[in-house]
N, C-alpha and C positions, 0 to 999 in steps of 0.2 A: 380759544386756545389748547382748550380741552385737546380737541380733534385734531391743532396740529401736532401737538405734543405724542396726541394718540398714533397719527398716519407715518412721523419721521422715526417713532418705533415699527413699528408694522415695515418700515423700508430699512432701517441698519438690521433686523432678525432678516427679511429675505436675501440682503445683502449676505451674511455670513454666510444661511443655508449654501448660498449660492456659491459663495466660493470655496467652502467646503466641498461641494459637492465634485468640482474641478479639482483640488488639491491633494482632500484624503484620500481617494483611493490610489493616488500616485504612491503619497508618503508611506501606504499600508506594504503597497508592493516592491518599495527599495525597503522597506522591515525585514521584508519576508526573502528577500532575493541575498540581503543582504547574513541572514542567520544559514539560508539555504546553503551559501558559499562557502562554509568554514567547511562543508561537509563534501563539494563535489563542482562540475561547474555546470552554472547556472546559461539557459538559453534564455528563456525568458518568465515573465510573472506575471499575470494580472489579475488587479481585482475589483470587485465589481459590488457595489449597493446602494442602496435608496430607500431612503436617503441616508447621505457618507456617514451623516453623525452616528449611525451605526456600528462606526467603524472603530468611535470610541470607546466601546461597550465591546469589543472584539468580536463585532460581530457584521460577518459578507454573506450577499447573496450567491456570487460563486468567487472561485478561483481556480484560476488555471497556469499551470507550472510545466517549465521545458526545460530537463535535465540533459547535459550528455550523459554524466556519469556522476552517480553518488554513491559514498560509502560513509557505513555508519554500521553502529550495535541495532541488536534488535528494541531495547530500551529506549535508545532516542527516537526512531521508528513508532516505537507502541505513544510516544511525549506528544510526537508529532500529529499521529492517526487521534489522540485523543482532544487535542486543539480543533482538530477541523470539526467536532461535533458541534461548531458556531459558525459553520459555513454551510451555505443549503446546499450548491452544486457544487462537487469540484471533480477536474480532471487533470489528473500528472501523468508526466511522462517520461523516461529514462531511460537513454539509451544503454548501460551497464550499470548496475546493485550490484552495489556488494558488502552482505552484511556477513560477520564473522567468517566460517567458511564457504561460503552459498555465494555463488556466482549466477545472476539473473540476468537475461538480456530482454530486449526489448518491451521492458515494462512497461504497463499501463495501471493506473487509477481511476475509476470513478465512484463517487459518490453521490447519492440522490440521499435527502434528507439522513436516514441512520443506517442506508443500503449502500454496503461496499461490497465493487464489482472489481478482479483485477487480472491481470493474463500475463503471462511471463514465457521467458523460452528456455530450456535449461538442456547446457551441451555435457553430451556425455564427458567431452575431456574437463569440462569445469567441475563434474562429478568424479574423475578419478584422480585431478590434482585434491582433493578436500579428505577423499579420501582412498588412500594409495593400493588398499585391499581391494579394492572396486574395481574388477574388468570392465563392464557394461550394465548397461537397465534395461527392460526393456516392456513394452506395454503390455500388459494380458488382456487387460478390458477397462471399460472406464463408464460404468453406469450407477442411477440411482445417489448420485453427489459422493460416489470413489471412484479410485482406480486402484487396478491391482497390477502392481508393476513384479518382474522378477528379476532380481540383480543377482550378480555372477562374478562369483569374488576371489580368491587363492593365499592362503597364509599357510606357510608354515611347509609350502608342494603341494597343499590338498586345496582342489580346485572344488566347490559347490555351488549350486543355484537354487533362491531359497525364493519363491512367490510371494507377497505381501500385500494387505489391503493396508492404502491410506483413506483415514475416514473420520470425518467430525463425531468428537465424542463428548455432550453436554459441555459445547463451546473450546474442546481443545483439538489440535489435529495430531491423531494417532496414528501410529503403525504398526499392523495385527498381519502379523507373519503367520500366513495359511498352512500349518501342521495339527495335527490333535489337540496341541497344547499351546497354540500362539497364543488364545487369548493371555493367558500366566507372563507372555512376554512382549506386552506390548508397550511400544514406547511414545511420553509423548515429544514429539517436534516442535511443537508451538502451540503455546499458552498464554493470553495477554487478559487481565482483570476485564477488562473494556471490552474484550474485543469476541462477539460470540461466532466461531468458525463456522458456517452454516452449510457449504459443499464444498468440493472438491471435482475438477475436471483434468480430462488427458488427450493429447494424438501424438502421434508419433510423426514423427518430422526426421530430416535427414540429420544425424550427426545428434538427437538428443529427442527432448518430449516439448511440445507447448501445453502450455499446464496454464491451470483458471482457477477463480476462487472467488465464492460467497461469504460476504459474513457482515453481521449486525454491530454497531454500538450499542454500544449498553452503559 
């Protein structure tokens, strides 16, 4: 009798785990889709986990997200990235991402463990819309995880061009003007407590720049 009871329990456990393996990933994908849909147009979401019961503890082996557009503040993006620390592999793409004054095109983000890599296109027209005094931005060089740009702007009838280097410093992303006292006027353009920027890169393209970045979740 005990053997029969034990066998029945084993069968029930196997059935529960089997059903969970089929159902839970779909439920998790639906929840994530609904959350992302509040900020943009979701094309597809896929969540994988084995065993699927991991999802009950908010852990997943892989997540794939495709969005046509996404609009949100930097704080919301940081929250999503923090939650991704429990995902082994993340592949996300967004056609157009708008965060504050910044607009990015063709955004791609991948995560492997704690390492993040991303790429996007920044158009000159979007930069001019965000910063009206800015007329153009030109890539001067890209090496050693940093990029040097030259921005030309006009204010009160005066036009000037200033080169500046965008580089990681202590996990932050800063802009340092290339002048004799540029270090005194460096500006932090990105800083999040749970994300350490490790390097940036850039390539000049027609009408803008293709930018890349590497970071690590801390």
